[in-house]
C-alpha positions in Angstrom: 111.7 85.6 25.5 109.2 85.6 22.6 108.8 81.8 23.0 107.3 82.3 26.4 104.4 84.5 25.1 101.1 82.7 24.6 98.1 83.4 22.5 96.2 84.2 25.7 98.2 87.4 26.2 97.4 88.9 22.8 94.2 87.4 21.5 91.1 89.5 20.9 88.2 88.5 23.2 85.5 91.0 22.3 84.4 89.3 19.1 81.8 89.8 16.4 80.3 86.4 15.8 77.6 85.1 13.4 75.2 82.2 13.6 74.5 79.8 10.7 71.0 81.0 10.3 71.9 84.7 10.1 71.2 86.3 6.7 74.3 86.8 4.6 73.5 90.5 3.9 73.3 91.2 7.6 76.6 89.4 8.1 78.2 91.5 5.3 76.9 94.7 6.9 78.5 93.7 10.2 81.8 93.0 8.5 81.7 96.4 6.9 80.5 98.2 10.1 83.3 96.7 12.2 85.9 96.9 9.5 86.9 93.3 9.8 87.6 90.7 7.2 85.8 87.8 8.7 84.1 86.4 11.9 83.6 83.1 13.6 80.3 81.3 13.2 79.0 79.8 16.5 76.0 77.7 17.4 73.5 78.5 20.2 75.9 77.0 22.8 78.9 79.0 21.6 80.6 76.2 19.9 82.6 77.1 16.7 80.9 75.7 13.6 82.6 77.7 10.9 83.9 81.1 9.7 82.4 83.6 7.4 84.9 85.9 5.6 85.3 88.3 2.7 86.1 85.3 0.5 82.8 83.7 1.4 81.1 87.1 0.6 82.5 86.9 -2.9 80.6 83.6 -3.4 77.4 85.6 -2.4 78.3 88.2 -5.1 78.8 85.6 -7.8 75.6 83.7 -6.9 73.7 87.0 -7.2 75.4 87.8 -10.5 75.3 84.4 -12.3 72.5 82.6 -10.7 70.3 85.5 -9.7 70.2 84.2 -6.1 69.9 87.0 -3.7 70.7 86.3 -0.2 70.8 83.1 1.8 72.1 82.2 5.2 75.6 82.4 6.6 75.5 78.6 7.1 75.2 78.1 3.3 78.4 80.0 2.6 80.6 79.7 5.6 83.8 77.7 5.6 83.7 74.7 8.0 87.3 73.6 7.6 88.6 75.8 10.4 92.1 75.8 11.8 92.2 76.7 15.5 94.6 77.3 18.3 94.4 77.2 22.1 95.1 80.1 24.5 98.3 78.3 25.6 99.7 78.0 22.1 102.9 80.0 21.8 103.1 83.1 19.6 106.0 81.5 17.8 103.9 78.5 16.8 101.1 80.8 15.6 103.6 82.8 13.5 104.9 79.6 11.9 101.3 78.6 11.1 100.5 82.0 9.6 103.6 81.8 7.5 102.4 78.6 5.9 98.8 79.7 5.5 96.8 82.4 3.7 94.6 82.8 6.8 94.6 86.2 8.6 93.4 84.9 12.0 92.8 81.7 13.9 89.9 81.1 16.3 91.0 80.3 19.9 89.2 77.4 21.5 89.3 76.4 25.2 87.4 73.3 26.3 85.7 73.3 22.9 84.3 76.8 23.2 85.3 79.9 21.3 87.2 82.3 23.7 89.1 84.6 21.3 90.7 85.2 18.0 94.4 85.7 17.2 95.5 87.6 14.1 98.7 88.3 12.3 98.6 91.9 13.7 98.3 90.4 17.2 101.5 88.4 16.6 103.2 91.6 15.6 102.0 93.3 18.7 103.5 90.5 20.8 106.8 91.1 19.1 107.0 94.8 19.7 105.7 94.3 23.3 109.1 92.9 24.3 111.4 95.1 22.2 
């Protein structure tokens, strides 16, 4: 039964996103405001170009402390090696990928465009939805 559940059924679609030219302090404020650990970074056409997370924010902190560099753009700190899934990926496959990864969420791409985000918590919701 769980094998038949797809990412599409449990992914978040109302996303906070950033652009590469957004200031890092504004991005950090948005992470804190929305109580999230990271967000996808998209270009002007909505294509995924990276992700900006708490870990990337720590680089901002260290640059400020050690190099006295205050600020910068999201594009300077974002991670560009992004693992993605499609809306039709099974929840079981996503659970397996989470188990092998330190990531907390995967961007969901359809036809090359960002359409959602699936998190570990979403996988748990899928599990309890059938039991």
